[in-house]
N, C-alpha and C positions, 0 to 999 in steps of 0.2 A: 391235533389243534392247527395242523398246517391249513386246512380249509378255513378255520376262523381268521387267520392272519390274512387270507386273501379277500376278505369280503369288506375290508376297512374301506373301501372308496365308495361304497353305494348302498344300495338297499339289500339288507343282509337276508331276510327272508319275508316272504309272506306266509306268516305262521303255518301251521297245520291246519288245513280247513277239514274237518271232521264233521262228517254227516250226523245228524242227531235224530233222525226219525227213529220212533219207537221199534217197528218190525221190520225196518229196512234191511238191505242187503248189509253184511259187514263194512265198517267205516271205510270210507275212502278219504284219501288225504292229497293235498296239493300243497307242495313247498316250491317257492320259486326264490333261488338265490342269483343274485347278479353280483358280478364281479366288473369292476370298472378299470379301464386303461390297462387290460389285460388282452394280450393276443393269443388267440387258440394255438398257434403253431409253437407257442412257449409253455403250454401245459401238456403234462403226460397223459390225459385221456385223448388227445388228439395226435398222439405219437412222439411227443418231445421227450426225450430220454436223458436229458443233461440234468435234471432234477427230479427228486423223490418227493411226491405228493400223495402219500398213502390215503388221507382221508377223502382228498378230491377223486382218487382211482376208484376208491370203494363206492363212493356215490355214483360215480359214472358208470359202475358196474351193476349196480342195483337200481339205477334211476333211468332217465332217458337222456340221451346225448343228441343233441341236435348238431348235426355235422354242417349244415348249410344255412345258420342264423347269421343274420346281420343286424346292424343298427342303421335306422334311417336317417340318424344324425349322431354325431360324435360329442354329444354334450349330455351330461347327466340328467337333467329335468326332464328336455325334451324326449331324451330316449326313453327313460323310465314311462313318461305320459303316453309314448307311443305303445310301448309295451302293454301298459294297463288299460289302454282303451282300443287297441287294436287300430288306430288311425295315425296317419303320418302328420308331422307339424302344421303343414298348411290346412288340416282339417280339424285339428285340436286346437291349435293356436298358441301353442307354446313352444317357442323357437329359441330360447336363450333360457340360461339359468336364472338369469334375473326378470325373466317376463312375469306378467301377472299370473297367478295360479290359474289351473285348468277350470274352465266355467262349470258352474254346478249341473248343468242340464246335460252334460255328456257322460254316459254310464261309464263305468270303469269295471274290470275284472273283478275286484272286490265287491263291490255293490251287486254284482250279477250271481256271485257265490252266496253272498249272505243272503240275497232274497230266495235263494234255492236252498237254505237251511244249514249252510256251512258255518263253522266258526272260523272268524277271520281276524289276524293279528300281523302285524309289521313292526319291523325292529330295523331301524334306519341308522346309518353310521355318518352320515353328512347333512350339514343343515341345508344343502340344497335341496334335500329331500324331507324338510322338516313338515309337519302337519299343516301348516299355512300355505304351504305350494300347491293345494288342490289334490293331491293323492289318497288324502286320509278317508274319504268317502267310502262307505262300504266296509271299513275296518272296526270292529269292535275294541281292539286296542292298536294303538299306534304310537309306538314309542320313538321320538326323535333324540336328538343330541340335547344331552344336558352338560352344564359345565363339568370338565373333566380336568381336574387339577394335576393329574398325572401326565399329561400332555404338555410339551412345552414347543415354543416356535411358531412357525406358520400355522400349523393345525389346530392350535390351542384354541379350543371353545367352538371349532367348526367341525370337528370330526370325533367319533370315539373310536376306540380300538375294535377291532374285528372279534376277537376272543370275547369282549364285553357284549357285542351284539348278539352273537351267537348264544353266549351263556343266558342272555336274557329271553331270547327265543326258545330256546330248550326249557326253561323255568316255565313259561307260558305253554307250551306244548304239554310237559309233564302236569301242569296244573290243570288244564282243562280236562285232560286224559281222554275218556271216551264218551265224554259229555256231548 
């Protein structure tokens, strides 16, 4: 559950996108997990050895690790908007966490995947990425933050625990199976 604890700051997963064509090749899947406020040089898949992150290490071994990825902006909503549109803030118009939502006319990764027959789900752990912020388009399931009475202090009502997000995403992936 080490990985689940790391996803508390941002978008936990762009569900499993499973191809649902009748006689198509075996199912392909896409899972996008973002970690906010996390430096690569402090993660074991990038060589940091002072901490053990077995789940993240396994994900890195079995998936794709991007060694030269960077964010165009150090803010949650504009960074995720760039990730899911392929555009930088001056082109998608979301420059701050409090900006107006992404314009409906701009395509997203989820809308493109869904139009290609993929199943799409998002499981979010911060209100900054709640459904009304513009990134919901193209997701058949988009679960944001609901009141969590187990969290206290500053984050209460604005975040949900990473393990809760991951459990929610895994339940959905198991539920849709190979459909």
